[in-house]
DRENPA-3360 file (N, C-alpha, C; in nm, 2 decimals, always signed):
BEGIN
1 = VKRATASS = +7.22/+30.41/-5.72/+7.33/+30.33/-5.68/+7.40/+30.26/-5.80 ~ +7.53/+30.27/-5.81/+7.60/+30.21/-5.92/+7.61/+30.06/-5.90 ~ +7.60/+29.99/-6.01/+7.63/+29.85/-6.01/+7.78/+29.83/-6.00 ~ +7.83/+29.71/-5.96/+7.97/+29.69/-5.95/+8.04/+29.69/-6.08 ~ +7.97/+29.67/-6.19/+8.03/+29.67/-6.32/+8.04/+29.81/-6.37 ~ +7.96/+29.90/-6.33/+7.96/+30.04/-6.37/+7.97/+30.06/-6.52 ~ +8.04/+30.16/-6.56/+8.06/+30.19/-6.70/+8.20/+30.16/-6.75 ~ +8.28/+30.10/-6.67/+8.42/+30.08/-6.70/+8.43/+29.96/-6.80;
9 = GQSVAEQE = +8.33/+29.88/-6.81/+8.34/+29.76/-6.89/+8.40/+29.64/-6.82 ~ +8.43/+29.66/-6.69/+8.49/+29.55/-6.61/+8.38/+29.47/-6.55 ~ +8.41/+29.34/-6.54/+8.31/+29.25/-6.47/+8.32/+29.27/-6.32 ~ +8.22/+29.21/-6.25/+8.22/+29.22/-6.11/+8.35/+29.16/-6.05 ~ +8.39/+29.05/-6.11/+8.51/+28.98/-6.06/+8.63/+29.07/-6.07 ~ +8.64/+29.14/-6.19/+8.76/+29.23/-6.21/+8.76/+29.34/-6.11 ~ +8.64/+29.40/-6.09/+8.64/+29.52/-6.00/+8.66/+29.48/-5.86 ~ +8.61/+29.36/-5.82/+8.63/+29.31/-5.68/+8.78/+29.29/-5.66;
17 = TRTAMNIF = +8.85/+29.24/-5.76/+8.99/+29.22/-5.75/+9.07/+29.35/-5.75 ~ +9.03/+29.45/-5.83/+9.10/+29.57/-5.84/+9.06/+29.68/-5.74 ~ +8.97/+29.65/-5.65/+8.93/+29.75/-5.56/+9.04/+29.81/-5.47 ~ +9.03/+29.93/-5.44/+9.13/+30.00/-5.36/+9.13/+29.94/-5.22 ~ +9.25/+29.93/-5.16/+9.26/+29.88/-5.02/+9.20/+29.97/-4.92 ~ +9.14/+29.92/-4.82/+9.10/+30.00/-4.70/+9.13/+29.91/-4.58 ~ +9.11/+29.98/-4.46/+9.16/+29.91/-4.34/+9.08/+29.79/-4.31 ~ +8.95/+29.78/-4.34/+8.86/+29.67/-4.32/+8.90/+29.55/-4.40;
25 = RFCGDMLH = +8.93/+29.58/-4.53/+8.97/+29.47/-4.62/+9.11/+29.42/-4.57 ~ +9.20/+29.51/-4.54/+9.33/+29.47/-4.50/+9.33/+29.38/-4.37 ~ +9.25/+29.42/-4.27/+9.23/+29.34/-4.15/+9.17/+29.21/-4.18 ~ +9.08/+29.20/-4.27/+9.02/+29.08/-4.31/+9.12/+28.98/-4.38 ~ +9.20/+29.04/-4.46/+9.31/+28.96/-4.53/+9.41/+28.91/-4.43 ~ +9.44/+28.99/-4.33/+9.54/+28.95/-4.23/+9.48/+28.84/-4.14 ~ +9.36/+28.85/-4.10/+9.29/+28.75/-4.02/+9.28/+28.62/-4.10 ~ +9.25/+28.63/-4.22/+9.25/+28.51/-4.31/+9.38/+28.44/-4.31;
33 = LTSIMLLV = +9.49/+28.52/-4.33/+9.62/+28.47/-4.34/+9.66/+28.41/-4.20 ~ +9.62/+28.48/-4.10/+9.65/+28.43/-3.96/+9.59/+28.29/-3.93 ~ +9.47/+28.28/-3.98/+9.40/+28.15/-3.96/+9.47/+28.04/-4.03 ~ +9.52/+28.06/-4.15/+9.60/+27.96/-4.22/+9.73/+27.93/-4.15 ~ +9.80/+28.03/-4.11/+9.93/+28.01/-4.04/+9.91/+27.94/-3.90 ~ +9.80/+27.97/-3.83/+9.77/+27.90/-3.71/+9.76/+27.75/-3.74 ~ +9.69/+27.72/-3.84/+9.67/+27.58/-3.88/+9.80/+27.51/-3.92 ~ +9.88/+27.58/-4.00/+10.01/+27.52/-4.03/+10.09/+27.50/-3.91;
41 = FKLHRSKS = +10.09/+27.60/-3.82/+10.17/+27.59/-3.69/+10.12/+27.47/-3.61 ~ +9.99/+27.45/-3.60/+9.93/+27.35/-3.52/+9.97/+27.21/-3.57 ~ +9.97/+27.19/-3.70/+10.00/+27.06/-3.76/+10.15/+27.03/-3.74 ~ +10.23/+27.13/-3.76/+10.38/+27.11/-3.74/+10.41/+27.08/-3.59 ~ +10.35/+27.16/-3.51/+10.38/+27.14/-3.36/+10.33/+27.02/-3.30 ~ +10.21/+26.98/-3.33/+10.15/+26.87/-3.27/+10.16/+26.74/-3.34 ~ +10.20/+26.75/-3.47/+10.21/+26.63/-3.56/+10.08/+26.56/-3.57 ~ +9.97/+26.63/-3.55/+9.84/+26.57/-3.55/+9.74/+26.67/-3.61;
49 = CVGVSCRM = +9.64/+26.61/-3.69/+9.54/+26.69/-3.75/+9.40/+26.65/-3.70 ~ +9.40/+26.59/-3.58/+9.27/+26.56/-3.51/+9.19/+26.69/-3.49 ~ +9.07/+26.69/-3.53/+8.98/+26.81/-3.52/+8.99/+26.90/-3.63 ~ +9.07/+26.88/-3.73/+9.08/+26.97/-3.85/+9.02/+26.90/-3.97 ~ +8.94/+26.96/-4.04/+8.87/+26.91/-4.16/+8.96/+26.93/-4.28 ~ +9.01/+26.82/-4.34/+9.08/+26.83/-4.47/+8.98/+26.86/-4.58 ~ +8.86/+26.82/-4.56/+8.76/+26.84/-4.67/+8.72/+26.99/-4.68 ~ +8.73/+27.06/-4.57/+8.71/+27.21/-4.57/+8.83/+27.27/-4.65;
57 = QEMYALVF = +8.95/+27.22/-4.63/+9.07/+27.28/-4.70/+9.05/+27.25/-4.85 ~ +9.00/+27.13/-4.88/+8.98/+27.10/-5.02/+8.88/+27.20/-5.09 ~ +8.78/+27.23/-5.01/+8.68/+27.33/-5.06/+8.75/+27.46/-5.08 ~ +8.83/+27.50/-4.99/+8.90/+27.63/-5.00/+9.00/+27.63/-5.12 ~ +9.06/+27.52/-5.14/+9.15/+27.51/-5.26/+9.07/+27.54/-5.38 ~ +8.96/+27.48/-5.39/+8.87/+27.50/-5.51/+8.83/+27.65/-5.52 ~ +8.79/+27.71/-5.40/+8.75/+27.85/-5.40/+8.86/+27.94/-5.45 ~ +8.98/+27.92/-5.41/+9.10/+28.00/-5.45/+9.13/+27.98/-5.59;
65 = IFRYLDLL = +9.13/+27.86/-5.64/+9.17/+27.83/-5.78/+9.06/+27.89/-5.87 ~ +8.93/+27.87/-5.84/+8.83/+27.93/-5.92/+8.84/+28.09/-5.92 ~ +8.86/+28.15/-5.80/+8.86/+28.29/-5.79/+8.98/+28.36/-5.84 ~ +9.10/+28.29/-5.83/+9.22/+28.36/-5.87/+9.28/+28.31/-6.00 ~ +9.19/+28.26/-6.09/+9.23/+28.22/-6.22/+9.29/+28.33/-6.30 ~ +9.26/+28.46/-6.26/+9.31/+28.57/-6.33/+9.46/+28.59/-6.31 ~ +9.52/+28.51/-6.22/+9.67/+28.52/-6.20/+9.74/+28.48/-6.33 ~ +9.67/+28.40/-6.42/+9.73/+28.36/-6.54/+9.75/+28.47/-6.65;
73 = WSFISVYN = +9.67/+28.58/-6.63/+9.68/+28.68/-6.74/+9.67/+28.83/-6.68 ~ +9.65/+28.84/-6.55/+9.63/+28.98/-6.50/+9.73/+29.00/-6.38 ~ +9.79/+29.12/-6.38/+9.87/+29.17/-6.27/+9.81/+29.30/-6.21 ~ +9.77/+29.29/-6.08/+9.71/+29.41/-6.02/+9.81/+29.48/-5.93 ~ +9.88/+29.41/-5.85/+9.98/+29.47/-5.76/+10.06/+29.35/-5.70 ~ +10.18/+29.39/-5.64/+10.26/+29.28/-5.57/+10.18/+29.22/-5.46 ~ +10.11/+29.31/-5.38/+10.04/+29.26/-5.27/+9.93/+29.16/-5.31 ~ +9.85/+29.20/-5.41/+9.75/+29.12/-5.47/+9.80/+28.98/-5.51;
81 = TVMKITYI = +9.90/+28.98/-5.59/+9.96/+28.86/-5.64/+10.01/+28.77/-5.53 ~ +10.09/+28.83/-5.44/+10.15/+28.75/-5.33/+10.04/+28.69/-5.25 ~ +9.93/+28.76/-5.21/+9.83/+28.71/-5.13/+9.75/+28.59/-5.20 ~ +9.73/+28.61/-5.33/+9.66/+28.50/-5.40/+9.74/+28.38/-5.41 ~ +9.87/+28.39/-5.44/+9.96/+28.27/-5.45/+9.97/+28.21/-5.31 ~ +9.98/+28.29/-5.21/+9.99/+28.24/-5.07/+9.87/+28.16/-5.03 ~ +9.75/+28.21/-5.06/+9.63/+28.14/-5.02/+9.63/+28.00/-5.09 ~ +9.66/+28.00/-5.22/+9.65/+27.88/-5.30/+9.76/+27.78/-5.25;
89 = TTTCYLIY = +9.88/+27.82/-5.24/+9.99/+27.73/-5.20/+9.98/+27.68/-5.06 ~ +9.94/+27.76/-4.96/+9.93/+27.72/-4.82/+9.82/+27.63/-4.80 ~ +9.71/+27.65/-4.87/+9.59/+27.56/-4.86/+9.62/+27.42/-4.92 ~ +9.69/+27.42/-5.04/+9.73/+27.29/-5.09/+9.83/+27.22/-5.00 ~ +9.92/+27.30/-4.94/+10.02/+27.24/-4.85/+9.95/+27.18/-4.73 ~ +9.84/+27.24/-4.68/+9.77/+27.18/-4.57/+9.70/+27.05/-4.61 ~ +9.65/+27.05/-4.73/+9.59/+26.92/-4.78/+9.70/+26.82/-4.79 ~ +9.82/+26.85/-4.84/+9.93/+26.76/-4.85/+9.96/+26.70/-4.71;
97 = LMRYKTPV = +9.98/+26.79/-4.61/+10.01/+26.75/-4.48/+9.91/+26.65/-4.42 ~ +9.78/+26.68/-4.44/+9.68/+26.59/-4.38/+9.66/+26.46/-4.45 ~ +9.68/+26.47/-4.58/+9.65/+26.35/-4.66/+9.77/+26.26/-4.68 ~ +9.89/+26.31/-4.69/+10.01/+26.23/-4.73/+10.13/+26.24/-4.64 ~ +10.15/+26.35/-4.56/+10.27/+26.36/-4.49/+10.27/+26.30/-4.35 ~ +10.35/+26.20/-4.33/+10.36/+26.13/-4.20/+10.44/+26.22/-4.11 ~ +10.41/+26.22/-3.98/+10.31/+26.14/-3.91/+10.17/+26.21/-3.91 ~ +10.16/+26.33/-3.96/+10.03/+26.40/-3.96/+9.92/+26.32/-4.02;
105 = CQTYERST = +9.95/+26.27/-4.14/+9.84/+26.20/-4.21/+9.79/+26.07/-4.14 ~ +9.88/+26.02/-4.05/+9.84/+25.90/-3.98/+9.73/+25.93/-3.87 ~ +9.71/+26.06/-3.84/+9.62/+26.10/-3.74/+9.49/+26.15/-3.80 ~ +9.48/+26.15/-3.94/+9.36/+26.20/-4.00/+9.26/+26.09/-4.00 ~ +9.14/+26.13/-3.95/+9.03/+26.03/-3.94/+8.93/+26.06/-4.05 ~ +8.95/+25.98/-4.16/+8.86/+26.00/-4.28/+8.71/+25.97/-4.24 ~ +8.69/+25.87/-4.15/+8.56/+25.84/-4.12/+8.48/+25.95/-4.05 ~ +8.56/+26.03/-3.97/+8.50/+26.14/-3.90/+8.48/+26.26/-3.98;
113 = DSFQYEIY = +8.58/+26.29/-4.07/+8.57/+26.40/-4.16/+8.50/+26.35/-4.29 ~ +8.37/+26.33/-4.28/+8.30/+26.26/-4.38/+8.20/+26.34/-4.45 ~ +8.19/+26.47/-4.43/+8.09/+26.54/-4.50/+8.12/+26.55/-4.65 ~ +8.02/+26.50/-4.73/+8.05/+26.49/-4.88/+8.01/+26.61/-4.95 ~ +8.10/+26.71/-4.95/+8.07/+26.84/-5.01/+8.06/+26.83/-5.16 ~ +8.13/+26.73/-5.22/+8.12/+26.71/-5.36/+7.98/+26.66/-5.41 ~ +7.91/+26.61/-5.32/+7.77/+26.56/-5.35/+7.67/+26.67/-5.32 ~ +7.68/+26.73/-5.20/+7.58/+26.82/-5.14/+7.60/+26.97/-5.17;
121 = LLGPCVLL = +7.73/+27.01/-5.20/+7.75/+27.15/-5.21/+7.81/+27.20/-5.34 ~ +7.90/+27.12/-5.39/+7.98/+27.16/-5.51/+7.89/+27.19/-5.63 ~ +7.80/+27.09/-5.66/+7.71/+27.11/-5.78/+7.62/+27.23/-5.76 ~ +7.55/+27.24/-5.65/+7.46/+27.36/-5.63/+7.53/+27.49/-5.64 ~ +7.66/+27.50/-5.58/+7.73/+27.62/-5.59/+7.77/+27.66/-5.73 ~ +7.81/+27.56/-5.81/+7.85/+27.59/-5.95/+7.72/+27.63/-6.02 ~ +7.61/+27.57/-6.00/+7.48/+27.61/-6.06/+7.45/+27.75/-6.02 ~ +7.46/+27.79/-5.90/+7.43/+27.92/-5.85/+7.53/+28.02/-5.92;
129 = GLICAEEY = +7.65/+27.98/-5.93/+7.75/+28.06/-6.00/+7.71/+28.09/-6.14 ~ +7.66/+27.99/-6.21/+7.62/+28.00/-6.35/+7.50/+28.09/-6.36 ~ +7.41/+28.08/-6.27/+7.28/+28.16/-6.27/+7.32/+28.31/-6.24 ~ +7.41/+28.33/-6.14/+7.43/+28.46/-6.09/+7.55/+28.54/-6.15 ~ +7.62/+28.47/-6.25/+7.73/+28.54/-6.31/+7.69/+28.66/-6.38 ~ +7.77/+28.77/-6.37/+7.74/+28.90/-6.43/+7.75/+28.88/-6.59 ~ +7.86/+28.81/-6.62/+7.89/+28.78/-6.77/+7.91/+28.63/-6.78 ~ +7.86/+28.58/-6.89/+7.88/+28.44/-6.91/+8.01/+28.40/-6.98;
137 = TIPDILWS = +8.12/+28.43/-6.90/+8.25/+28.39/-6.94/+8.30/+28.30/-6.83 ~ +8.40/+28.22/-6.86/+8.45/+28.12/-6.76/+8.50/+28.19/-6.64 ~ +8.58/+28.29/-6.65/+8.63/+28.36/-6.53/+8.52/+28.41/-6.44 ~ +8.42/+28.47/-6.50/+8.31/+28.53/-6.42/+8.22/+28.42/-6.35 ~ +8.20/+28.31/-6.43/+8.12/+28.20/-6.37/+8.20/+28.13/-6.26 ~ +8.33/+28.11/-6.28/+8.41/+28.05/-6.17/+8.42/+28.15/-6.05 ~ +8.43/+28.28/-6.07/+8.43/+28.37/-5.96/+8.30/+28.37/-5.88 ~ +8.19/+28.37/-5.95/+8.06/+28.37/-5.89/+8.04/+28.24/-5.81;
145 = SSIWLESV = +8.09/+28.13/-5.87/+8.08/+28.00/-5.81/+8.16/+27.99/-5.68 ~ +8.28/+28.06/-5.68/+8.37/+28.06/-5.57/+8.31/+28.13/-5.45 ~ +8.22/+28.24/-5.48/+8.16/+28.31/-5.37/+8.06/+28.22/-5.30 ~ +7.98/+28.15/-5.37/+7.88/+28.05/-5.31/+7.95/+27.94/-5.24 ~ +8.06/+27.89/-5.30/+8.13/+27.78/-5.24/+8.20/+27.82/-5.11 ~ +8.26/+27.94/-5.11/+8.32/+27.98/-4.99/+8.22/+28.00/-4.88 ~ +8.10/+28.04/-4.91/+8.00/+28.07/-4.81/+7.96/+27.95/-4.73 ~ +7.98/+27.83/-4.79/+7.95/+27.70/-4.72/+8.07/+27.62/-4.69;
153 = SIIPQLVL = +8.19/+27.67/-4.71/+8.31/+27.59/-4.70/+8.34/+27.55/-4.55 ~ +8.28/+27.62/-4.46/+8.31/+27.59/-4.32/+8.22/+27.47/-4.27 ~ +8.12/+27.43/-4.35/+8.03/+27.33/-4.30/+8.11/+27.20/-4.26 ~ +8.20/+27.14/-4.35/+8.27/+27.02/-4.31/+8.34/+27.04/-4.17 ~ +8.40/+27.16/-4.15/+8.47/+27.18/-4.02/+8.38/+27.18/-3.91 ~ +8.26/+27.25/-3.92/+8.17/+27.26/-3.81/+8.11/+27.12/-3.78 ~ +8.08/+27.04/-3.89/+8.03/+26.91/-3.87/+8.13/+26.82/-3.79 ~ +8.25/+26.83/-3.83/+8.36/+26.76/-3.76/+8.37/+26.80/-3.61;
161 = LQQIREVE = +8.37/+26.93/-3.59/+8.38/+26.98/-3.45/+8.26/+26.94/-3.36 ~ +8.14/+26.93/-3.43/+8.02/+26.89/-3.35/+8.03/+26.74/-3.31 ~ +8.11/+26.67/-3.39/+8.12/+26.52/-3.36/+8.22/+26.50/-3.24 ~ +8.33/+26.58/-3.25/+8.43/+26.56/-3.14/+8.40/+26.64/-3.02 ~ +8.33/+26.75/-3.03/+8.28/+26.84/-2.93/+8.39/+26.92/-2.85 ~ +8.49/+26.85/-2.80/+8.60/+26.92/-2.73/+8.70/+26.97/-2.83 ~ +8.72/+27.10/-2.84/+8.80/+27.16/-2.94/+8.93/+27.21/-2.88 ~ +9.05/+27.18/-2.95/+9.18/+27.23/-2.90/+9.18/+27.38/-2.92;
169 = NLTSDFVG = +9.26/+27.45/-2.84/+9.27/+27.59/-2.85/+9.31/+27.65/-2.98 ~ +9.42/+27.59/-3.04/+9.46/+27.64/-3.17/+9.36/+27.61/-3.28 ~ +9.29/+27.50/-3.27/+9.18/+27.47/-3.37/+9.07/+27.57/-3.36 ~ +9.03/+27.60/-3.23/+8.92/+27.70/-3.21/+8.97/+27.84/-3.26 ~ +9.09/+27.87/-3.23/+9.14/+28.00/-3.27/+9.15/+28.01/-3.43 ~ +9.18/+27.90/-3.49/+9.18/+27.90/-3.64/+9.04/+27.93/-3.69 ~ +8.94/+27.86/-3.64/+8.80/+27.88/-3.69/+8.76/+28.02/-3.65 ~ +8.79/+28.06/-3.53/+8.76/+28.20/-3.49/+8.81/+28.31/-3.58;
177 = CMGAYRAF = +8.94/+28.29/-3.62/+9.00/+28.39/-3.72/+8.93/+28.38/-3.85 ~ +8.89/+28.26/-3.89/+8.81/+28.25/-4.02/+8.68/+28.33/-4.01 ~ +8.61/+28.32/-3.90/+8.49/+28.39/-3.89/+8.51/+28.54/-3.88 ~ +8.61/+28.58/-3.81/+8.64/+28.72/-3.79/+8.68/+28.78/-3.93 ~ +8.75/+28.71/-4.01/+8.79/+28.75/-4.14/+8.66/+28.79/-4.22 ~ +8.56/+28.70/-4.22/+8.44/+28.74/-4.29/+8.37/+28.86/-4.24 ~ +8.37/+28.87/-4.10/+8.31/+28.98/-4.04/+8.37/+29.11/-4.09 ~ +8.50/+29.12/-4.10/+8.57/+29.24/-4.14/+8.54/+29.26/-4.29;
185 = YILNWIYR = +8.52/+29.16/-4.37/+8.48/+29.18/-4.51/+8.34/+29.24/-4.52 ~ +8.26/+29.21/-4.43/+8.12/+29.27/-4.43/+8.14/+29.42/-4.40 ~ +8.23/+29.45/-4.30/+8.26/+29.60/-4.28/+8.32/+29.66/-4.40 ~ +8.40/+29.59/-4.47/+8.46/+29.64/-4.59/+8.35/+29.67/-4.70 ~ +8.25/+29.58/-4.71/+8.14/+29.61/-4.80/+8.06/+29.73/-4.76 ~ +8.03/+29.74/-4.63/+7.96/+29.86/-4.58/+8.03/+29.99/-4.61 ~ +8.16/+29.99/-4.58/+8.24/+30.10/-4.61/+8.24/+30.14/-4.76 ~ +8.26/+30.04/-4.85/+8.26/+30.06/-4.99/+8.12/+30.11/-5.04;
193 = YFAEDYVN = +8.02/+30.06/-4.98/+7.88/+30.11/-5.02/+7.87/+30.26/-5.00 ~ +7.91/+30.31/-4.89/+7.90/+30.45/-4.86/+8.01/+30.53/-4.92 ~ +8.13/+30.48/-4.94/+8.24/+30.56/-4.99/+8.24/+30.55/-5.15 ~ +8.19/+30.44/-5.20/+8.21/+30.42/-5.35/+8.07/+30.39/-5.42 ~ +7.96/+30.39/-5.35/+7.84/+30.34/-5.40/+7.85/+30.20/-5.46 ~ +7.93/+30.12/-5.40/+7.96/+29.99/-5.45/+7.85/+29.89/-5.41 ~ +7.80/+29.81/-5.51/+7.70/+29.71/-5.49/+7.75/+29.58/-5.55 ~ +7.74/+29.47/-5.47/+7.78/+29.34/-5.52/+7.69/+29.24/-5.44;
201 = IVGWIGGL = +7.57/+29.22/-5.49/+7.46/+29.14/-5.43/+7.51/+29.00/-5.40 ~ +7.57/+28.93/-5.50/+7.62/+28.80/-5.48/+7.72/+28.79/-5.37 ~ +7.82/+28.87/-5.37/+7.92/+28.87/-5.26/+7.86/+28.90/-5.13 ~ +7.76/+28.99/-5.12/+7.70/+29.02/-4.99/+7.62/+28.90/-4.94 ~ +7.54/+28.84/-5.02/+7.46/+28.73/-4.97/+7.55/+28.61/-4.93 ~ +7.65/+28.59/-5.01/+7.74/+28.48/-4.98/+7.82/+28.51/-4.85 ~ +7.86/+28.63/-4.83/+7.93/+28.67/-4.70/+7.84/+28.66/-4.58 ~ +7.71/+28.70/-4.60/+7.62/+28.69/-4.49/+7.59/+28.55/-4.45;
209 = VQTGLYCD = +7.57/+28.46/-4.55/+7.55/+28.32/-4.53/+7.66/+28.26/-4.45 ~ +7.78/+28.29/-4.50/+7.90/+28.23/-4.43/+7.92/+28.28/-4.29 ~ +7.90/+28.41/-4.27/+7.91/+28.46/-4.13/+7.80/+28.41/-4.04 ~ +7.68/+28.39/-4.10/+7.57/+28.33/-4.02/+7.60/+28.19/-3.97 ~ +7.67/+28.11/-4.06/+7.71/+27.97/-4.02/+7.80/+27.97/-3.90 ~ +7.88/+28.08/-3.88/+7.98/+28.09/-3.77/+7.91/+28.13/-3.64 ~ +7.79/+28.18/-3.64/+7.73/+28.25/-3.53/+7.73/+28.16/-3.40 ~ +7.68/+28.04/-3.42/+7.67/+27.94/-3.31/+7.81/+27.91/-3.25;
217 = FFYYYAKS = +7.90/+27.88/-3.34/+8.04/+27.86/-3.30/+8.10/+27.98/-3.22 ~ +8.07/+28.10/-3.28/+8.13/+28.22/-3.21/+8.08/+28.24/-3.07 ~ +7.95/+28.20/-3.05/+7.90/+28.22/-2.92/+7.98/+28.13/-2.82 ~ +8.00/+28.01/-2.85/+8.07/+27.92/-2.76/+8.22/+27.95/-2.75 ~ +8.27/+28.00/-2.87/+8.41/+28.04/-2.87/+8.44/+28.16/-2.78 ~ +8.35/+28.26/-2.79/+8.36/+28.38/-2.70/+8.34/+28.34/-2.56 ~ +8.25/+28.25/-2.53/+8.22/+28.21/-2.39/+8.35/+28.14/-2.33 ~ +8.41/+28.05/-2.41/+8.53/+27.98/-2.36/+8.64/+28.08/-2.34;
225 = KWYGSKLV = +8.66/+28.18/-2.42/+8.77/+28.28/-2.40/+8.74/+28.36/-2.28 ~ +8.61/+28.40/-2.26/+8.58/+28.48/-2.15/+8.61/+28.41/-2.01 ~ +8.57/+28.28/-2.01/+8.59/+28.21/-1.89/+8.73/+28.14/-1.88 ~ +8.81/+28.15/-1.99/+8.94/+28.09/-1.99/+8.94/+27.94/-1.99 ~ +8.83/+27.88/-2.05/+8.82/+27.74/-2.05/+8.83/+27.68/-2.19 ~ +8.84/+27.55/-2.19/+8.85/+27.49/-2.32/+8.71/+27.49/-2.39 ~ +8.72/+27.50/-2.52/+8.59/+27.51/-2.60/+8.53/+27.37/-2.61 ~ +8.41/+27.36/-2.55/+8.33/+27.23/-2.56/+8.20/+27.26/-2.62;
233 = LPVAS = +8.17/+27.21/-2.74/+8.04/+27.23/-2.81/+7.93/+27.14/-2.75 ~ +7.81/+27.19/-2.75/+7.70/+27.11/-2.69/+7.67/+26.99/-2.78 ~ +7.60/+26.90/-2.73/+7.55/+26.78/-2.80/+7.44/+26.83/-2.90 ~ +7.45/+26.79/-3.02/+7.35/+26.83/-3.12/+7.22/+26.76/-3.08 ~ +7.11/+26.84/-3.09/+6.98/+26.79/-3.05/+6.92/+26.73/-3.17;
% end
């Protein structure tokens, strides 16, 4: 089995970025974009960010900035560049809405959205990124760190939802799309393994961890959709 770096001299980060498009990756990208657009729509329509974790968005902003640093020196395709810029700008825009834009920011409950990722997650993820980097260059270390950071970025949102328990439809759809996006990326990796002999252990483990964190939520989300009821999470034991 070929390593992701192969003989081309490219790092894992470069090959991950330059990989050919397939239907699973495209569906994953569209689901990710849909989740962001759902959240933007919710905030603009309801003028409220109750039930939405700004701290999760802050983590994703770091993920995208770390991962897409190559925008400064590399051009892959119009699609690639547009998607990267869209992810960064829309995520920063969501943070702006929740932190500073009235009346949305007036509904943001900082005491409830209180998971301290900068203490519990950021340092360990950067350390793992340093340990697992294919090459000890800043872009590769940041790319590797972004994989680990994204794998746990949903935690502030899940902690917040567990506290409020009753979840609005658009909020649950947003989280559902985020989970589905990762599921399609797992299918993308499976396809690439058989089609290209592609191996990326760090990405695989990070993706599996992230998808695993969604499993409990997905069960209750699917159940609520099946019965046409509002999503209500159980009391944490």
